[in-house]
C-alpha positions as CSV (number, residue, x, y, z in Angstrom):
1,M,94.1,129.4,102.3
2,S,94.1,126.6,99.7
3,L,92.9,127.4,96.2
4,R,89.2,126.6,95.5
5,L,87.7,126.2,92.0
6,R,85.1,128.7,93.1
7,D,87.8,131.3,93.2
8,F,87.7,131.5,89.4
9,L,84.0,132.3,89.2
10,P,84.2,136.1,89.5
11,Y,86.3,136.4,86.3
12,G,84.7,136.9,82.9
13,N,87.0,135.9,80.0
14,I,88.7,132.7,81.2
15,V,91.2,130.5,79.3
16,I,92.5,127.1,80.5
17,Q,95.9,126.2,79.1
18,C,97.9,123.0,79.3
19,H,101.5,122.4,78.3
20,D,102.6,122.1,74.6
21,N,102.4,118.6,73.2
22,P,99.7,117.7,75.8
23,D,99.5,114.2,77.3
24,A,96.5,112.4,78.7
25,D,96.9,113.9,82.1
26,A,97.0,117.5,80.8
27,L,93.9,116.9,78.6
28,A,92.0,115.3,81.5
29,S,92.9,118.1,83.9
30,G,91.9,120.9,81.5
31,Y,88.7,119.1,80.6
32,A,87.8,118.6,84.3
33,L,88.3,122.3,85.0
34,R,86.2,123.3,82.0
35,R,83.4,120.9,83.0
36,Y,83.2,122.5,86.5
37,L,83.1,126.1,85.0
38,E,80.3,125.0,82.6
39,R,78.3,123.7,85.6
40,E,78.6,127.1,87.2
41,G,77.4,128.9,84.0
42,K,80.9,130.1,83.0
43,Q,82.3,129.8,79.4
44,A,86.0,129.0,79.1
45,R,88.3,128.1,76.3
46,F,90.7,125.1,76.7
47,V,93.9,125.6,74.6
48,Y,97.5,124.6,74.2
49,G,100.3,126.1,72.1
50,G,103.5,124.9,70.6
51,R,104.4,123.8,67.1
52,N,102.6,120.5,67.0
53,A,99.0,119.6,67.2
54,V,98.0,116.4,69.1
55,C,98.7,113.5,66.8
56,K,99.1,110.4,69.0
57,S,96.4,107.8,68.3
58,N,95.3,107.3,71.9
59,L,95.0,111.0,72.6
60,I,93.0,111.6,69.4
61,L,90.7,108.8,70.5
62,M,90.5,110.3,74.0
63,I,89.5,113.7,72.6
64,A,86.9,112.3,70.2
65,N,85.3,109.7,72.5
66,L,85.1,112.0,75.6
67,G,84.1,115.2,73.8
68,I,87.1,117.2,74.9
69,E,86.9,120.6,73.2
70,V,90.6,121.6,73.1
71,E,92.2,124.1,70.7
72,H,95.7,124.2,69.3
73,V,96.5,128.0,69.1
74,E,99.4,130.2,68.0
75,S,98.1,133.3,69.6
76,L,95.6,134.4,72.2
77,D,93.6,137.5,72.9
78,K,94.5,138.6,76.4
79,P,92.0,136.9,78.8
80,D,91.0,138.2,82.2
81,L,92.2,134.9,83.7
82,L,94.6,132.3,82.4
83,I,94.7,129.0,84.3
84,T,97.6,126.6,83.5
85,V,96.9,123.0,84.3
86,D,99.5,120.2,84.5
87,C,102.2,122.8,84.1
88,Q,103.4,126.1,85.5
89,Y,103.3,129.5,83.8
90,G,106.7,130.5,82.4
91,E,108.1,126.9,82.0
92,S,110.0,126.1,78.8
93,N,107.3,123.7,77.6
94,V,104.4,126.1,78.0
95,T,103.8,128.7,75.3
96,R,103.6,132.1,77.0
97,F,100.4,134.0,76.6
98,D,99.7,137.3,78.3
99,A,96.8,137.6,80.7
100,D,95.5,140.0,83.3
101,R,95.7,137.3,86.0
102,I,97.5,133.9,86.1
103,A,96.5,130.8,88.1
104,V,98.3,127.4,88.3
105,I,97.1,123.9,89.1
106,D,99.8,121.3,88.8
107,H,101.6,118.3,90.3
108,H,105.2,118.8,89.2
109,Q,108.1,120.2,91.2
110,V,107.9,124.0,91.8
111,S,110.0,125.6,89.1
112,G,109.8,129.2,90.0
113,E,107.7,131.8,91.8
114,L,104.1,130.9,91.8
115,P,101.1,133.3,91.4
116,A,98.9,133.9,94.4
117,M,96.2,131.7,92.9
118,S,98.0,128.3,92.7
119,D,97.7,124.7,93.9
120,V,100.8,122.6,93.2
121,R,100.9,119.2,94.8
122,S,104.3,117.7,93.8
123,N,103.7,114.5,95.8
124,Y,100.7,113.5,93.6
125,G,101.1,111.1,90.7
126,S,99.0,113.2,88.4
127,C,97.3,116.6,87.9
128,A,94.1,114.6,87.4
129,T,94.2,113.7,91.1
130,V,94.5,117.4,92.0
131,L,91.4,118.2,89.9
132,Y,89.7,115.1,91.4
133,E,90.1,116.6,94.9
134,L,89.3,120.1,93.9
135,L,86.0,118.9,92.2
136,Q,85.1,117.0,95.4
137,Q,85.5,120.2,97.4
138,E,82.9,121.8,95.2
139,D,80.5,118.8,95.6
140,Y,80.9,117.8,91.9
141,D,79.6,114.2,91.5
142,I,82.3,112.9,89.2
143,N,80.9,109.4,88.8
144,A,77.7,110.9,87.5
145,D,79.7,112.3,84.6
146,E,81.1,109.2,83.0
147,D,83.2,111.0,80.3
148,L,84.9,113.1,83.0
149,A,85.5,110.0,85.2
150,T,87.0,108.2,82.3
151,A,89.3,111.2,81.5
152,L,90.6,111.5,85.1
153,Y,91.2,107.8,85.5
154,Y,93.1,107.6,82.2
155,G,95.1,110.7,83.1
156,L,96.3,109.2,86.3
157,M,96.9,105.8,84.7
158,T,99.2,107.2,82.0
159,D,101.1,109.5,84.3
160,T,101.9,106.7,86.8
161,G,103.0,104.0,84.4
162,G,99.7,102.1,84.5
163,F,99.3,102.8,88.3
164,A,102.7,101.1,89.0
165,E,104.2,104.3,90.4
166,I,101.3,105.3,92.7
167,S,102.4,106.1,96.3
168,H,100.1,108.8,97.5
169,P,96.7,107.8,99.0
170,S,94.9,110.5,97.0
171,D,96.0,108.8,93.8
172,R,94.8,105.4,95.2
173,D,91.5,107.0,96.0
174,L,91.0,108.1,92.4
175,R,92.0,104.7,91.1
176,D,89.7,102.9,93.5
177,F,86.6,105.1,93.7
178,I,86.2,106.6,90.2
179,R,84.1,104.5,87.8
180,P,85.4,105.0,84.3
181,R,83.9,103.6,81.1
182,N,86.1,100.5,80.8
183,S,85.6,100.0,77.1
184,D,87.2,103.4,76.4
185,I,90.1,102.7,78.8
186,V,90.9,99.4,77.0
187,L,90.7,101.2,73.7
188,F,93.0,104.1,74.7
189,R,95.5,101.8,76.4
190,N,95.8,99.6,73.3
191,S,96.1,102.6,70.9
192,N,99.2,104.2,72.4
193,L,101.5,103.7,69.4
194,S,100.9,103.9,65.7
195,R,102.7,101.4,63.5
196,E,105.1,104.1,62.4
197,E,105.8,105.1,66.0
198,L,106.4,101.5,66.9
199,V,109.1,101.4,64.1
200,I,110.6,104.6,65.4
201,A,110.8,103.2,69.0
202,G,112.2,99.9,67.8
203,D,114.9,101.6,65.6
204,A,115.9,103.9,68.5
205,L,116.2,101.0,71.0
206,K,118.2,99.0,68.5
207,H,120.8,101.7,68.3
208,A,121.1,102.5,72.0
209,H,124.5,103.7,73.3
210,Y,125.6,102.8,76.8
211,I,127.9,104.4,79.3
212,E,128.7,101.1,80.9
213,D,130.6,102.3,84.0
214,K,127.7,104.7,84.8
215,A,124.8,102.3,84.1
216,C,123.4,104.9,81.7
217,A,121.9,104.7,78.2
218,I,121.6,107.4,75.5
219,V,119.3,107.0,72.5
220,E,118.5,109.1,69.5
221,A,115.0,108.8,68.0
222,R,113.8,110.0,64.6
223,P,111.6,113.1,64.8
224,C,108.3,112.1,66.4
225,D,105.6,113.1,68.9
226,P,107.6,114.0,72.1
227,N,105.4,111.6,74.0
228,I,107.0,108.7,72.1
229,L,110.4,109.7,73.7
230,G,108.8,109.0,77.1
231,I,107.7,105.6,76.0
232,I,111.2,104.8,74.8
233,S,112.6,106.1,78.0
234,D,110.3,103.9,80.1
235,M,111.3,100.8,78.1
236,L,115.0,101.6,78.5
237,L,114.7,102.0,82.2
238,E,113.4,98.4,82.5
239,V,116.8,97.1,81.3
240,D,118.6,95.6,84.3
241,T,121.9,97.4,83.6
242,V,120.3,100.9,83.1
243,D,119.8,103.2,86.1
244,A,119.3,106.4,84.1
245,C,118.7,107.2,80.5
246,L,118.4,110.0,78.0
247,V,116.3,109.8,74.9
248,Y,116.4,112.7,72.4
249,S,115.1,113.7,69.0
250,M,116.2,116.5,66.7
251,M,113.2,118.7,65.7
252,P,113.4,121.7,63.4
253,F,113.3,124.1,66.3
254,G,115.5,122.2,68.8
255,V,116.3,118.9,70.5
256,K,113.6,117.4,72.6
257,I,114.8,115.2,75.5
258,S,113.3,112.7,77.8
259,V,115.1,111.6,81.0
260,R,114.4,108.8,83.4
261,S,116.1,107.6,86.6
262,C,115.4,104.8,89.0
263,I,118.0,105.5,91.7
264,K,117.9,108.1,94.5
265,E,121.4,109.5,93.5
266,I,119.9,111.0,90.3
267,K,116.8,113.1,90.2
268,A,115.5,113.0,86.6
269,S,114.3,116.7,86.9
270,E,117.8,117.8,88.1
271,L,119.5,115.9,85.3
272,A,117.2,117.3,82.7
273,A,117.9,120.8,84.0
274,F,121.6,120.2,83.9
275,L,121.6,118.9,80.3
276,T,119.7,121.9,79.1
277,A,121.2,124.6,81.2
278,G,122.2,127.6,79.1
279,Y,120.6,126.1,75.9
280,G,116.9,125.8,76.8
281,G,115.2,124.4,79.8
282,G,114.1,121.2,81.5
283,G,112.4,119.7,84.5
284,G,109.8,117.3,85.8
285,H,109.6,114.6,88.5
286,L,112.2,112.7,90.5
287,I,112.0,109.8,88.1
288,K,110.6,111.3,84.9
289,A,111.6,114.6,83.2
290,G,112.0,116.2,79.9
291,G,113.3,119.4,78.3
292,L,114.3,121.3,75.2
293,L,117.7,122.3,73.8
294,K,116.9,125.3,71.5
295,K,118.5,125.1,68.0
296,D,119.3,128.8,67.9
297,L,121.1,128.7,71.3
298,L,123.1,125.6,70.3
299,E,124.2,127.3,67.0
300,A,125.0,130.5,68.8
301,A,127.4,128.6,71.0
302,G,129.2,127.1,67.9
303,I,127.6,123.7,68.3
304,G,126.6,122.2,64.9
305,Y,123.0,121.2,64.5
306,D,123.6,117.8,63.0
307,S,123.3,114.3,64.4
308,D,127.0,113.9,65.1
309,S,127.5,117.2,66.8
310,V,124.3,116.9,69.0
311,R,125.3,113.3,70.0
312,T,128.8,114.4,71.0
313,F,127.4,117.4,72.9
314,L,124.9,115.2,74.9
315,F,127.5,112.5,75.6
316,D,129.9,115.2,76.9
317,R,127.2,116.8,79.0
318,M,126.2,113.4,80.5
319,R,129.8,112.5,81.3
320,E,130.4,115.9,82.9
321,Y,127.3,115.4,85.0
322,Y,128.7,112.1,86.4
323,E,132.3,112.9,86.6
324,N,132.1,116.4,88.2
325,T,129.5,115.5,90.9
326,E,130.4,114.4,94.4
327,I,127.9,112.5,96.5
328,L,127.9,112.7,100.3
329,Y,125.8,110.7,102.7
330,A,125.6,112.6,106.0
331,G,125.6,110.3,109.0
332,E,127.7,107.8,107.1
333,R,130.7,110.1,106.7
334,I,132.6,112.3,109.2
335,E,133.9,115.3,107.2
336,D,137.5,116.3,107.7
337,V,137.3,119.8,109.0
338,S,141.1,120.4,109.3
339,E,141.2,122.5,106.1
340,L,137.8,124.2,106.5
341,K,137.2,127.7,107.8
342,H,135.2,128.4,110.9
343,Y,132.1,130.6,110.6
344,T,129.5,131.9,113.1
345,K,126.0,133.2,112.5
346,K,125.5,136.9,112.0
347,E,122.7,138.4,114.1
348,V,119.9,137.8,111.6
349,R,116.2,137.5,112.4
350,V,114.6,134.2,111.2
351,G,111.6,132.1,112.1
352,Y,111.1,128.8,113.8
353,V,108.3,126.3,114.3
354,E,108.0,123.6,116.9
355,C,106.8,120.7,114.8
356,D,104.8,118.8,117.4
357,R,102.4,121.7,117.3
358,L,101.8,121.0,113.6
359,A,101.1,117.3,113.7
360,P,101.2,114.4,116.2
361,V,104.6,112.8,116.9
362,G,105.4,110.1,114.3
363,T,103.6,111.9,111.5
364,R,105.5,112.0,108.2
365,I,105.3,115.6,106.9
366,M,106.5,117.3,103.7
367,I,107.5,120.9,103.9
368,R,107.1,122.7,100.6
369,T,109.1,125.8,99.8
370,L,110.3,127.6,96.6
371,E,113.6,125.8,97.1
372,G,112.0,122.4,97.0
373,D,110.4,119.9,99.3
374,V,111.8,118.7,102.7
375,E,110.3,115.5,104.2
376,V,110.7,114.7,107.9
377,E,109.1,112.7,110.6
378,V,107.6,114.8,113.5
379,R,109.5,114.2,116.8
380,E,109.0,115.8,120.2
381,D,112.3,117.8,119.8
382,L,112.0,118.7,116.1
383,V,112.3,122.4,115.2
384,I,112.0,123.8,111.7
385,L,113.9,127.0,111.1
386,I,112.7,129.3,108.3
387,G,115.7,131.3,106.9
388,I,116.0,134.7,105.4
389,E,115.0,133.5,101.9
390,G,112.3,131.1,103.2
391,E,114.6,128.2,103.1
392,I,114.0,125.3,105.6
393,Y,116.4,123.8,108.1
394,P,115.2,121.0,110.4
395,T,117.1,120.8,113.7
396,N,116.4,119.7,117.3
397,R,115.7,121.8,120.4
398,Q,119.1,121.3,121.8
399,K,120.9,122.7,118.7
400,F,118.2,125.4,118.4
401,R,118.7,126.7,121.9
402,A,122.5,126.7,121.4
403,G,122.4,128.8,118.3
404,Y,119.3,131.0,118.5
405,R,117.6,133.4,120.9
406,E,113.8,133.4,121.1
407,L,112.0,136.8,120.8
408,P,108.9,136.4,122.9
409,G,106.0,138.7,122.2
410,E,107.2,139.6,118.7
411,E,105.5,138.6,115.5
412,Y,107.2,136.6,112.7
413,V,106.9,138.0,109.2
414,C,107.7,135.7,106.3
415,P,110.4,137.2,104.0
416,V,109.1,135.6,100.8
417,E,105.8,135.7,98.9
418,Y,105.4,131.9,98.8
419,A,105.1,130.9,102.5
420,P,106.3,127.4,103.4
421,R,103.5,124.9,103.7
422,V,103.3,121.5,105.4
423,T,101.6,118.4,103.9
424,D,100.8,115.3,105.9
425,V,102.2,112.7,103.6
426,V,99.6,110.1,104.6
427,T,96.4,112.1,104.7
428,G,97.3,114.8,102.2
429,S,96.0,117.5,104.5
430,R,97.9,120.8,104.2
431,V,98.6,123.7,106.5
432,S,100.7,126.8,106.3
433,L,103.7,127.1,108.6
434,L,103.1,130.8,109.2
435,P,100.4,130.6,111.9
436,F,102.8,128.4,114.0
437,A,106.0,130.4,113.3
438,K,107.7,132.6,115.9
439,P,110.7,134.9,115.4
440,C,114.1,134.3,116.8
441,M,117.6,135.8,116.5
442,A,120.8,133.9,115.6
443,A,123.0,133.9,118.7
444,G,126.2,132.7,117.2
445,G,126.5,129.3,118.9
446,A,129.4,126.9,118.2
447,G,129.1,127.8,114.5
448,I,130.0,125.7,111.5
449,Y,133.0,124.7,109.4
450,A,132.5,125.4,105.7
451,R,134.2,125.4,102.3
452,E,133.2,127.0,99.1
453,L,132.3,124.5,96.4
454,D,134.2,124.4,93.1
455,H,132.1,121.5,91.8
456,R,128.7,120.0,92.1
457,V,127.8,118.2,95.3
458,K,124.8,116.1,96.2
459,V,124.2,115.8,100.0
460,F,121.9,113.3,101.5
461,T,121.2,115.0,104.9
462,V,120.6,113.2,108.2
463,W,117.1,114.7,108.1
464,D,116.2,113.4,104.6
465,P,118.4,110.5,103.7
466,D,116.3,109.5,100.7
467,K,116.6,112.8,98.8
468,Y,119.7,114.9,98.0
469,Y,120.2,118.6,98.1
470,L,122.3,120.0,95.4
471,G,125.2,122.4,95.8
472,V,126.8,124.1,92.8
473,P,130.1,126.0,92.4
474,G,129.9,129.1,94.6
475,D,127.6,127.5,97.2
476,Y,129.0,126.2,100.5
477,L,129.3,122.8,102.1
478,A,128.7,123.2,105.8
479,V,129.5,121.0,108.8
480,R,128.2,121.7,112.3
481,V,131.0,122.2,114.9
482,D,129.0,120.3,117.5
483,D,128.0,117.5,115.2
484,P,130.4,116.6,112.4
485,S,128.0,114.1,110.9
486,D,125.5,116.9,110.2
487,I,126.5,118.0,106.7
488,Y,124.4,120.2,104.4
489,V,124.6,122.7,101.6
490,I,124.0,126.5,102.0
491,A,123.3,128.6,98.8
492,R,126.0,131.3,98.2
493,K,123.6,134.2,98.6
494,I,122.2,132.9,101.8
495,F,125.6,132.0,103.2
496,Q,127.0,135.5,102.6
497,K,124.1,137.2,104.3
498,T,124.0,134.9,107.4
499,Y,127.6,133.8,108.2
500,G,130.9,135.6,109.0
501,E,134.4,134.2,109.7
502,G,135.3,133.9,113.3
């Protein structure tokens, strides 16, 4: 069952937390949740952690003009319920506070195991949109609360590049049907940079470095509010010879980074995670992401914490990302299987769903799992396999019948806590796969050819040609014996449990 805001009402001591260095979307989301709880007679604190208090001019105006009561805290008495908004508990940009119960409301990519009380809609442009819909479910008249309407509208506007990046109809609904106080929107929009920050952005852009053969730009900015890094990144990405960029700033505690991408071959979230791997953490959206390289971890690895050393480190990491990554487009390439080993499925019990039972044929659906999102169009013969770790494999009925044996009369039990869910991309309606799932047993079939990866590989599958699936050293690149154009990646742990030579 989907999360409802009323689920929070039985708790006593409630704290709402947004990510460190909050932006307008985070402030709007926490504010919206607090307003709902107040309507229901519940008192809740709204807080954020981190080293820096909000200092951007537009955010200070937003807080003051809309009456957003948000606190910058270093510590927190253990609440009964901690609700993170516009972020996920345990992420690197969220100060960790203990609580008896955790809940999550967010719109970013799932970064880890989610608590039972969670609502993460990664295809939404802002967390404000998630709160907009949750409030509507509770019959909250948003337009009767002009401060709240203004906050949600501005949160969506800033997180979607002034509405330029809107694609989901729910985001369009918020934009079109909410009635903000336009005088405040104009004021906030024209107070995004202080004069000092404008100088910082200008100096940074003036000294941009380019990796010409990769259409990539790297820029160092003086210490500043991390939100300024995003503004610089957005400006860089508008340059016609830049497909991806990295903007960073050295802080006393570490290097804050902002990453942008406008091509499908680079997910900004994946690039940010690669750059920070082993030295901090990073993540975000397909086109916008950020992260932190911790100073102590860099120094422990023998990397000097000075401008030259950090610049060299980031340039080397960026070149490594480009040069050690292979990109494969399934359907456009026939893999040479002459040097690959043949493997067949072990007798493992998995689940399957006939997709035309989920939605009408022709419906575009997104299947959400802990591994990520898979987007497909429902066809009469489309079957979704649910693997031993909850991973998703789209296939057709012919291939399914060749490789799996149905187990009629038996019940399917999901092997993971976070059950795969399906979202109708157009309507936004969501259902769980589990009520439609049936058990089956791998029957060997023709098997696959596979090789262990010794480098990073991005595979655009025949099922989702607009989004790649990443394989890292130790994972396996697989090719179906009966369809050499069907190329995909299998994680090492899953491969070893489910395949054997033969």
